[in-house]
N, C-alpha and C positions, 0 to 999 in steps of 0.2 A: 476749788480754784481752777479758772480757765486761763489758757494762754491762746493768743491769737495775733494776727497781723492785720493792720489796717493802714493804708497809704504808706507802706514800707516801714511802719513802726510796729514793734512787738510789744504787746501789753499783757499783763497778768492781773486778773481781777477775780474777786469772789463771785460765785454763781448765786443769783437771786432769781427765782421763778416768779414771773408776773403774768397774771391772767389777762392783763390788758394788751398783751402782745399776741399776734397771730403766729401760726407756724411759719418759720423761716425769718422771723424778725428778731433782732437783738437790740436791746436798749442799753445805751452807754451813759454813764453818769457825766454828762457835759459839765465842764468847769473844774473837774478834778485835774490836778497836775498831769500833764501829758495827754489829756483828752480835750482837744479844742473843739469849739462849736463848729468849725469848718469841716469836721468829720461827718457831720450830719448827711445822711444819704450815701455814705461810702460803703464799699464792699469789703466784708471781712474775709480773710483768707486764713487757712491753717488753724481753724478752731479745734482745740483739743484740751483734754485735762492736763493741767499744769503739773509738771514733775517737781517734787519737793527739792 
């Protein structure tokens, strides 16, 4: 589970490794509650392992 902030919003999501992304890229599941398509191209801050 990862925790991160994007556009001032903190999210917690399970980690899934994708070979389709290059180093430094993060893919977000657009359309899930709390993850709006307007976040496309946004910078992610505070990426870390989520604490239980």
